[in-house]
C-alpha positions in Angstrom: -0.1 0.0 0.0 3.1 2.4 0.5 4.1 1.8 -2.8 0.4 2.9 -4.1 0.4 5.6 -2.2 3.6 6.8 -3.7 2.6 6.1 -7.3 -0.4 8.3 -6.6 1.6 11.1 -5.3 4.1 11.2 -8.2 1.2 11.1 -10.5 -0.6 14.0 -8.8 2.7 15.8 -8.8 3.0 15.5 -12.6 -0.5 16.9 -13.2 0.7 20.5 -12.9 3.2 20.0 -15.9 0.9 18.0 -18.1 -0.6 19.2 -21.2 -3.8 18.3 -22.9 -2.5 15.1 -24.1 -4.2 11.8 -23.7 -1.2 9.7 -23.1 -1.7 6.1 -21.4 1.3 4.9 -19.5 1.5 1.4 -18.0 3.9 1.6 -14.9 5.9 -1.8 -14.5 5.2 -3.6 -11.1 8.1 -3.9 -8.7 9.4 -6.5 -8.5 8.5 -7.0 -12.3 9.2 -10.6 -12.0 5.6 -11.1 -10.4 3.7 -10.1 -13.2 2.9 -7.8 -15.9 0.1 -5.7 -17.3 -0.2 -5.2 -21.0 -2.8 -3.1 -23.2 -4.9 -5.6 -24.8 -7.2 -3.1 -27.0 -7.0 0.8 -27.7 -7.3 3.1 -30.5 -3.6 5.1 -30.7 -3.5 8.6 -32.7 -0.2 9.6 -33.1 0.5 7.9 -29.5 -2.2 9.0 -27.7 -5.7 7.8 -27.0 -8.8 9.7 -27.4 -11.0 10.8 -24.8 -14.2 8.5 -24.5 -12.4 5.4 -25.8 -12.5 2.0 -24.0 -9.3 0.8 -23.4 -8.9 -3.2 -22.1 -6.1 -4.1 -20.0 -4.7 -7.6 -19.8 -3.3 -8.8 -16.6 -0.8 -11.8 -16.6 0.7 -12.7 -13.3 3.8 -14.7 -13.4 3.8 -18.5 -12.3 2.6 -18.6 -8.7 1.5 -15.1 -8.4 -1.9 -13.3 -8.4 -2.7 -10.0 -8.7 -3.0 -8.1 -5.5 -4.3 -4.8 -6.8 -4.7 -2.6 -10.0 -5.7 1.2 -10.2 -5.4 3.9 -12.6 -4.7 7.6 -12.1 -5.7 10.6 -14.3 -4.0 13.8 -14.5 -7.8 15.4 -14.7 -9.9 16.1 -11.7 -11.2 13.4 -10.4 -8.1 11.9 -11.0 -9.3 8.1 -10.0 -10.3 6.1 -13.1 -13.0 3.5 -12.6 -11.7 -0.1 -13.7 -14.2 -2.6 -14.7 -13.3 -6.4 -14.1 -14.7 -8.3 -17.4 -13.1 -11.5 -16.8 -10.3 -13.3 -14.6 -7.6 -11.0 -16.4 -9.5 -8.4 -18.4 -10.0 -4.8 -17.1 -11.4 -2.2 -18.8 -11.8 1.8 -18.4 -12.9 4.8 -20.3 -10.0 7.2 -21.4 -10.4 10.7 -19.7 -9.2 14.1 -21.1 -5.7 13.7 -19.5 -3.0 11.3 -19.1 -3.7 8.2 -17.6 -1.2 5.9 -15.6 -2.1 2.2 -14.6 -0.5 0.8 -11.5 -0.1 -3.2 -10.4 1.0 -5.0 -7.6 1.2 -8.9 -7.4 1.4 -11.4 -4.4 2.3 -14.9 -3.9 -0.9 -17.1 -4.5 -2.1 -19.6 -2.1 -2.9 -23.1 -3.1 -4.8 -26.4 -1.7 -2.9 -29.3 -0.6 -5.4 -32.3 -0.2 -5.0 -36.0 0.7 -7.5 -38.5 -0.9 -8.4 -42.1 -0.7 -7.9 -42.6 2.9 -10.0 -45.2 4.6 -7.8 -47.0 7.1 -4.9 -44.4 7.1 -4.9 -41.7 9.1 -4.5 -38.8 6.6 -4.4 -34.8 7.2 -7.5 -32.7 6.2 -6.8 -30.2 3.3 -4.6 -27.3 4.1 -3.9 -23.9 2.1 -0.1 -23.2 1.4 1.6 -20.0 -0.2 3.6 -20.6 -3.3 7.2 -21.1 -2.7 6.5 -22.3 1.2 7.9 -25.7 2.5 4.9 -28.2 2.7 5.1 -31.7 4.9 2.3 -34.3 4.3 2.2 -36.7 7.2 0.5 -40.1 6.4 -0.1 -42.6 9.4 -0.4 -46.4 9.3 -1.6 -47.7 12.4 -0.4 -51.2 13.7 -3.9 -52.7 12.7 -3.1 -51.8 9.1 -2.0 -54.9 7.4 -0.8 -54.3 3.8 0.7 -51.3 1.8 -0.4 -48.3 0.0 0.8 -46.3 -3.2 0.4 -42.7 -3.9 -0.3 -40.7 -7.1 0.9 -37.1 -7.1 -1.3 -34.5 -8.6 0.1 -31.3 -9.6 3.8 -32.3 -8.5 6.3 -33.1 -10.9 8.7 -36.1 -10.6 11.3 -35.8 -8.2 9.6 -32.7 -6.3 8.9 -34.8 -3.3 11.3 -36.1 -0.6 10.2 -38.7 1.8 11.1 -40.1 5.3 9.3 -42.4 7.9 9.6 -43.4 11.7 8.0 -45.7 14.2 6.1 -45.0 16.9 3.7 -46.7 19.4 0.7 -46.5 17.4 2.2 -47.5 14.0 4.6 -45.7 11.3 4.5 -42.3 10.2 5.6 -41.3 6.3 6.6 -37.8 6.1 6.3 -36.3 2.4 7.9 -32.8 1.8 7.9 -30.4 -1.2 7.9 -26.8 -2.2 4.6 -25.5 -2.8 4.0 -24.8 -6.7 1.7 -22.4 -8.1 -1.2 -24.7 -8.4 -3.2 -27.2 -6.1 -1.7 -30.5 -5.1 -3.4 -33.7 -4.4 -2.1 -37.1 -2.9 -4.2 -39.8 -4.2 -3.8 -42.9 -2.0 -4.6 -46.6 -2.8 -4.7 -49.1 0.1 -3.8 -52.6 -0.5 -4.5 -54.9 2.3 -3.0 -58.4 2.8 -5.6 -59.2 5.5 -8.7 -57.9 6.9 -8.3 -55.5 9.7 -9.9 -56.3 13.4 -13.7 -55.0 13.7 -14.5 -54.0 17.1 -18.0 -54.2 18.5 -20.0 -51.4 19.5 -22.8 -52.3 22.2 -25.3 -50.3 24.6 -25.9 -51.1 28.2 -29.0 -49.5 30.0 -31.1 -49.1 26.8 -34.0 -51.0 27.9 -36.5 -47.9 28.1 -34.7 -46.1 25.0 -34.2 -46.5 21.1 -30.1 -46.7 21.1 -28.8 -46.8 17.4 -25.1 -47.6 16.4 -23.3 -49.6 13.9 -22.7 -53.2 15.2 -18.9 -53.0 14.4 -16.4 -50.7 13.1 -12.6 -50.4 12.5 -10.1 -48.6 14.4 -10.1 -45.0 13.5 -13.6 -45.1 11.9 -16.1 -42.4 12.9 -19.4 -43.8 13.8 -22.7 -42.0 14.6 -24.5 -43.0 17.9 -28.0 -42.0 18.5 -30.1 -42.1 22.0 -33.8 -41.5 21.9 -36.0 -40.8 24.9 -39.0 -42.8 25.1 -42.4 -41.7 26.5 -41.6 -43.6 29.9 -37.7 -42.6 30.3 -35.2 -40.4 29.1 -31.4 -40.5 29.0 -29.8 -38.8 32.3 -26.2 -39.7 31.7 -24.4 -41.2 28.8 -20.6 -42.5 29.0 -17.9 -44.1 26.8 -15.7 -46.8 27.0 -13.6 -48.2 24.0 -13.7 -44.7 22.1 -11.1 -42.8 20.9 -12.6 -39.6 21.0 -16.0 -37.8 20.7 -15.8 -35.7 17.8 -19.0 -34.1 17.6 -22.2 -33.9 19.8 -25.3 -32.3 19.4 -29.3 -32.7 20.8 -32.1 -32.7 18.4 -35.4 -32.9 20.0 -35.6 -36.0 22.3 -32.5 -37.4 20.8 -28.8 -37.2 21.7 -26.5 -37.4 18.8 -22.7 -38.4 18.8 -20.0 -38.8 16.4 -17.3 -41.0 17.9 -13.8 -42.3 16.5 -13.4 -45.9 17.1 -10.3 -46.9 19.3 -8.4 -50.4 19.4 -11.1 -52.2 21.4 -14.6 -52.9 21.5 -16.8 -49.9 22.4 -19.4 -49.6 25.3 -21.8 -47.0 25.5 -23.6 -47.1 29.2 -27.0 -45.1 29.3 -28.1 -44.2 33.0 -32.0 -43.5 32.2 -34.4 -42.1 34.4 -38.5 -42.1 34.7 -40.4 -39.6 32.9 -42.9 -37.5 34.8 -45.6 -35.6 33.5 -47.8 -32.9 34.9 -51.3 -33.5 35.6 -53.4 -30.4 36.4 -56.9 -29.5 36.7 -58.8 -26.3 34.8 -61.0 -24.6 37.3 -64.7 -25.0 36.0 -68.0 -23.0 36.6 -71.1 -24.5 37.7 -69.3 -27.5 39.1 -66.1 -28.9 40.1 -63.4 -31.5 39.2 -61.9 -33.5 42.2 -58.6 -34.9 41.8 -56.6 -36.0 44.5 -53.9 -37.9 42.9 -49.8 -36.9 42.4 -49.0 -33.6 40.3 -46.3 -35.4 38.8 -47.1 -38.9 37.3 -45.2 -41.6 35.3 -46.1 -42.4 32.0 -48.7 -45.3 31.8 -50.3 -44.3 35.3 -53.8 -44.5 35.9 -55.4 -41.1 36.8 -58.9 -41.3 38.3 -61.0 -38.3 39.0 -64.7 -37.2 39.6 -66.7 -34.7 38.2 -69.7 -33.1 40.0 -72.4 -30.4 38.5 -73.9 -27.7 40.9 -77.4 -27.9 41.7 -79.6 -27.2 38.5 -76.6 -28.0 36.2 -75.5 -31.0 34.4 -72.2 -32.2 32.7 -71.7 -31.1 29.1 -68.4 -32.5 28.4 -65.3 -34.2 30.3 -62.0 -34.0 28.3 -58.5 -34.4 28.6 -56.3 -31.4 27.0 -52.6 -31.9 25.7 -50.9 -29.3 27.9 -48.5 -28.2 25.4 -50.6 -28.7 22.1 -53.9 -27.5 23.5 -55.6 -28.2 19.9 -55.4 -32.2 20.8 -57.6 -33.6 23.4 -59.3 -37.0 24.3 -62.3 -38.2 26.1 -61.6 -40.1 29.6 -63.3 -43.5 30.4 -66.3 -43.3 32.8 -67.2 -46.1 34.8 -69.1 -46.1 38.4 -69.4 -42.5 38.2 -65.7 -41.7 38.2 -63.5 -40.9 35.1 -60.1 -42.6 34.2 -57.3 -42.3 31.8 -53.8 -43.5 31.3 -50.9 -40.8 31.5 -49.8 -40.3 27.9 -46.5 -38.9 27.0 -47.2 -35.6 27.6 -48.9 -33.1 30.3 -52.3 -33.0 30.5 -55.2 -30.9 31.8 -58.6 -32.3 33.2 -61.1 -29.9 31.8 -64.8 -30.2 32.2 -68.0 -28.2 31.1 -71.5 -27.7 32.7 -74.9 -26.6 31.2 -78.2 -25.8 33.1 -80.9 -28.3 33.3 -83.6 -27.9 31.0 -87.0 -26.6 32.6 -89.0 -29.7 33.3 -92.9 -29.9 33.1 -93.3 -32.9 35.2 -91.8 -34.8 38.2 -88.4 -35.4 36.6 -85.5 -34.7 34.5 -82.6 -36.2 32.3 -79.8 -37.6 34.6 -77.2 -34.8 35.9 -74.1 -36.5 35.6 -74.2 -36.1 31.8 -75.1 -40.0 31.2 -78.3 -39.3 29.6 -78.0 -41.6 26.6 -78.3 -45.0 28.5 -80.9 -46.5 26.9 -81.8 -49.0 30.0 -84.5 -48.1 32.4 -83.2 -47.4 36.0 -84.3 -49.6 38.5 -87.6 -48.8 40.2 -87.5 -46.9 43.4 -90.8 -48.7 44.4 -91.9 -52.1 45.4 -95.1 -52.2 42.7 -95.7 -55.1 40.8 -95.6 -52.9 37.7 -92.0 -51.1 38.3 -90.6 -54.6 38.3 -91.8 -55.1 34.7 -89.4 -53.2 32.2 -92.4 -53.0 29.8 -94.8 -51.7 32.4 -93.7 -48.4 31.5 -96.0 -48.6 28.3 -98.7 -49.8 30.6 -98.7 -46.6 32.6 -98.5 -44.4 29.3 -94.7 -43.7 29.4 -92.5 -44.4 26.1 -88.7 -44.7 26.2 -85.9 -43.2 24.4 -83.0 -45.7 23.1 -79.9 -43.4 22.5 -77.2 -45.5 20.1 -73.7 -44.4 21.4 -70.9 -43.5 18.8 -67.5 -42.8 20.1 -67.2 -40.2 17.3 -69.9 -37.8 19.0 -72.2 -37.5 22.1 -76.2 -36.7 22.3 -77.7 -34.9 25.4 -81.4 -35.0 26.0 -83.6 -32.6 28.0 -87.3 -32.7 28.5 -89.9 -34.0 31.2 -89.1 -37.6 32.1 -90.4 -40.5 34.5 -88.4 -40.7 37.9 -89.3 -44.4 37.7 -88.4 -45.1 34.2 -85.1 -43.6 32.8 -85.2 -41.8 29.6 -89.0 -42.5 29.2 -91.7 -39.7 29.0 -95.4 -39.6 28.2 -96.9 -39.3 24.5 -96.9 -35.7 23.5 -94.5 -34.4 25.8 -91.6 -32.3 23.9 -88.1 -34.2 23.7 -84.9 -31.9 22.9 -81.5 -33.5 21.7 -78.5 -31.8 21.3 -75.9 -33.3 18.8 -72.1 -32.7 19.8 -69.4 -34.2 17.5 -66.1 -34.8 18.7 -63.6 -32.3 17.7 -62.4 -32.9 13.8 -65.8 -34.7 13.2 -69.1 -33.2 11.9 -72.6 -34.6 11.6 -73.6 -37.0 8.8 -76.6 -38.5 9.8 -79.3 -37.9 12.6 -82.7 -39.7 13.0 -85.2 -40.8 15.5 -87.3 -43.9 14.4 -90.3 -45.7 16.2 -90.0 -49.2 16.9 -91.9 -50.1 13.8 -89.2 -48.2 11.6 -91.1 -45.4 10.8 -88.9 -41.9 11.2 -90.4 -39.1 13.9 -90.7 -35.7 12.4 -88.0 -33.5 13.6 -87.3 -29.8 14.2 -84.2 -28.4 13.7 -82.2 -25.6 15.3 -78.5 -25.6 14.6 -77.4 -28.7 16.4 -80.5 -29.2 18.5 -83.4 -31.3 17.5 -87.0 -31.2 18.9 -89.8 -33.9 18.4 -93.1 -34.5 20.0 -93.1 -38.2 21.9 -95.5 -40.5 19.8 -97.0 -43.6 21.3 -94.1 -45.6 20.7 -90.8 -46.1 22.1 -88.1 -44.7 19.6 -84.4 -45.2 18.5 -82.1 -42.0 18.4 -79.3 -42.4 16.0 -76.5 -40.3 14.4 -73.5 -41.0 12.7 -70.3 -38.8 12.1 -67.5 -38.4 9.4 -64.3 -36.7 9.5 -64.7 -32.9 9.0 -63.3 -30.7 6.3 -62.6 -27.1 7.5 -61.7 -24.0 5.9 -58.3 -22.4 5.8 -58.4 -18.6 5.1 -55.6 -16.1 4.6 -56.7 -12.5 4.4 -55.4 -8.9 4.3 -52.5 -9.8 2.1 -52.6 -6.8 0.0 -49.8 -6.7 -2.7 -47.7 -9.2 -0.7 -47.7 -12.8 -2.3 -49.9 -15.4 0.0 -49.8 -19.1 -0.7 -51.9 -21.8 1.3 -51.1 -25.7 0.8 -54.8 -26.6 1.3 -57.7 -24.2 1.4 -59.7 -27.0 3.1 -58.4 -29.7 5.2 -59.0 -32.1 7.9 -58.2 -32.5 11.4 -54.6 -33.3 11.7 -53.7 -32.3 8.5 -50.3 -30.3 8.2 -51.0 -26.9 6.5 -48.2 -24.9 5.2 -48.9 -21.0 4.2 -46.0 -19.1 2.2 -45.7 -15.1 2.5 -43.2 -13.4 0.3 -42.2 -9.9 0.3 -42.3 -7.4 -2.4 -40.3 -4.1 -3.2 -41.5 -1.3 -1.1 -42.3 -3.4 2.1 -40.5 -3.7 5.0 -42.5 -6.4 6.6 -45.9 -7.7 8.0 -47.9 -8.6 11.0 -50.0 -11.3 11.6 -53.0 -12.9 13.6 -54.8 -16.0 13.8 -58.2 -17.0 14.8 -59.2 -20.7 15.4 -55.7 -22.1 16.2 -53.5 -22.0 19.4 -50.0 -21.6 17.7 -47.9 -21.3 14.5 -44.7 -22.5 13.8 -42.9 -19.7 11.6 -39.4 -20.0 9.4 -38.1 -16.8 7.9 -35.8 -17.3 4.7 -34.9 -14.5 2.4 -37.8 -12.8 1.3 -40.1 -15.8 2.2 -41.8 -16.4 5.7 -43.4 -20.1 5.8 -46.2 -20.7 8.6 -47.0 -24.2 9.4 -49.8 -25.7 11.6 -51.5 -28.8 12.3 -55.1 -28.4 11.2 -57.8 -28.3 14.3 -61.2 -29.3 14.0 -62.6 -26.0 13.2 -62.0 -23.2 10.6 -58.8 -21.3 10.7 -58.2 -17.5 9.6 -55.0 -16.0 8.9 -55.1 -12.1 8.7 -51.7 -10.7 7.1 -51.0 -6.9 7.7 -48.2 -5.6 5.2 -46.1 -2.5 6.5 -44.4 -0.7 3.9 -41.9 2.3 3.6 -44.7 5.1 3.6 -46.4 6.0 6.8 -49.3 3.4 5.8 -49.9 0.8 3.6 -53.6 -0.1 2.7 -54.4 -3.7 2.4 -57.8 -5.7 2.1 -58.9 -7.5 5.4 -61.3 -9.7 3.7 -58.8 -10.8 0.9 -61.1 -9.8 -1.7 -61.3 -7.0 -4.4 -63.4 -4.2 -3.3 -63.7 -5.6 0.3 -63.4 -3.4 3.5 -59.8 -2.3 4.2 -57.7 -1.3 7.0 -54.9 0.8 7.5 -51.5 -0.9 8.9 -49.0 1.4 10.2 -45.5 1.1 9.2 -44.2 1.2 12.7 -44.7 -2.3 13.3 -48.0 -2.3 15.6 -50.7 -4.6 14.5 -54.3 -3.0 13.2 -57.2 -3.6 15.0 -59.1 -5.7 12.7 -56.8 -9.0 13.9 -58.3 -8.6 17.4 -61.8 -7.5 16.8 -62.4 -10.8 14.9 -60.3 -13.0 16.9 -61.6 -12.7 20.5 -60.0 -14.7 23.1 -59.2 -17.3 20.8 -57.2 -15.2 18.3 -53.3 -15.2 18.4 -51.2 -12.3 17.7 -47.6 -12.5 16.2 -46.3 -8.8 15.9 -42.7 -8.2 14.4 -40.9 -5.7 16.2 -38.1 -5.0 14.0 -34.6 -3.9 14.4 -34.3 -0.1 12.8 -30.8 0.1 10.9 -29.7 2.2 7.6 -28.6 1.6 4.4 -26.5 3.6 2.1 -24.4 2.9 -1.4 -20.9 3.4 -2.1 -18.6 2.3 -4.7 -20.4 -1.2 -5.3 -21.1 -1.6 -1.5 -24.1 -1.3 0.8 -23.1 0.2 4.1 -24.9 -1.1 6.6 -25.7 0.6 10.0 -27.4 0.1 13.4 -27.9 -3.6 13.2 -27.7 -5.7 16.3 -24.4 -8.0 16.0 -25.2 -11.6 15.7 -28.1 -10.8 13.5 -29.1 -12.7 10.4 -29.3 -10.8 7.1 -30.4 -11.5 3.4 -29.3 -9.4 0.5 -32.0 -9.9 -2.5 -32.3 -8.4 -6.1 -35.3 -6.4 -6.9 -37.0 -9.7 -7.9 -36.7 -11.5 -4.6 -33.8 -14.0 -5.3 -31.3 -14.3 -2.7 -27.9 -12.9 -3.8 -25.7 -13.5 -0.4 -26.8 -13.8 3.3 -24.7 -14.0 6.7 -24.7 -13.0 10.1 -23.6 -9.5 11.4 -20.1 -9.6 13.3 -20.6 -5.7 14.3 -23.4 -3.1 14.2 -22.0 -1.6 11.1 -20.7 -3.5 8.1 -20.4 -3.7 4.4 -21.8 -5.8 1.6 -20.1 -6.1 -1.8 -22.7 -6.5 -4.9 -21.4 -7.4 -8.3 -23.5 -4.9 -10.1 -25.2 -1.5 -10.3 -29.4 -1.6 -9.6 -31.7 -1.8 -6.7 -31.3 -4.2 -4.1 -33.4 -5.4 -1.1 -31.7 -6.0 2.6 -33.4 -8.1 4.9 -32.7 -8.1 8.7 -35.4 -9.9 10.6 -38.8 -8.8 9.0 -37.4 -5.3 8.0 -36.3 -4.9 4.4 -34.6 -1.9 3.0 -34.2 -0.7 -0.7 -31.0 0.5 -1.9 -30.0 1.9 -5.5 -26.5 1.0 -6.1 -25.1 3.3 -8.6 
């Protein structure tokens, strides 16, 4: 750099004496044996080059050298001449209205030395060496290697390598020495065995309740992967190794521990100490009733949990569920027997939930049972000693007719009306009976019927999920069938952003992906969702991918774009001409996301880092970015040009050409014009 500075001083000093000529001078590099620069193309008139002429330069480094820097100085103002790289060794510039001098510096090149073909041999990793530097390549042949090896050298001439060997306690080391040429060098190894090497076994201790995976055996020096996966009932508390040379890598992925180990000259044993998995059992507070659970709070996998549910006076049980505490969209119905509910603890934390509803008004002496089990078709045992009460058919003799509800695990039917105390689920002819139909999560009603004994259908009045009928002079059978429901997935309010959804209609349990792509002029967006508890979000360049498991209901995701201007108008309905909301570019969400979602809505707000960008000399200068933040540089069409992680708050990104670019940090995007 001192030489470069000196050249520039000389050029500037000479400017005072220059005339109006257009002389082109190629200054010789020092020392000149490192390389040279020639004029590849220029039109000379009387030894001068006219202003505006495109001059092309040919850069020719000598063997082992590469170009360090190339610059040109003009006698005009400004004195710096812009050089354009057209290929690896061709540069060009436009002639100014004064003398131009071209300067160059070369430096020694660096090249790679690599060794390939090593399976049983211990060979070094690739290294980078400078031209003219002395290089030692050491190949180790362990004592278990029975045979010889051959070397084919690529990039080195005959006689360029000297060799030596020495014996160690672990085997023989072979050292190959040479002087680094001006190109890459490869040692291509071929192993020739006289007998197969000894293989050593790999075994596990303590994996009875876990999943442990590894090869059965391996050679000395082999790198093998060992995976230990926790189960629902146990987890790995401690992992030890014997017979292992070294642990090369270690990481965890979810419920798995992953190791890459190098095998030593002995059998390898992996010892795992496991502990019992415990899961939290909790009770959600209920209104109009209570849940009684007296067991342990932390319970082993598969243990039996027993609890009771008691409605308050004038209330009955509407539903009883056990909810996955981690994924609250997942639930199941516990088993009921003798008035108590039970379930076995699954491989996750659970919450016991119950709902209650008011008992329907009764016009006679009884109502449906208050424990929510009104679908039982059998009649109660009589409460008196009369002879009629001993005969199940005596209800018809007394003017009562009974309702038999056919059970189905995919839904529940609840009854309300004026029922006999003596005969369960039996009522008088002409009384009104109300039936509520409640499909399980993920199911919808397929068919519903009430039939007399002779098979004739009873006329029904439907109001939503409720059916009413007048009791005929016959016992009746109530039956409902259910099917897996399909629910709607809506993405609204995208405006100019590109929003794509993998499925617009889906069944409960389906995997759904929503992709949102930024376009020029927008800095990001905020999200809100109704009908779902959580979303997994991944950002990659200009794209954001949302994924979730479809619940048993419709889902609506609202996107609110944020632009460079103070407001960006986007449709809240996702349809042309629909009502619209204004979304502030400050990153705060609009009101539409919360007004529609209610307590079931989730809101994802992107509070974005504030940073600045400017362009200078084919570079984008970035300031105000937190150290360690991921950034993505995109062209104006959204293609990722480069990406990385900021090492400081201020840094620069080189760009290949002039034009508009987008720089994204987090969800914030800045547009910059590189001249």
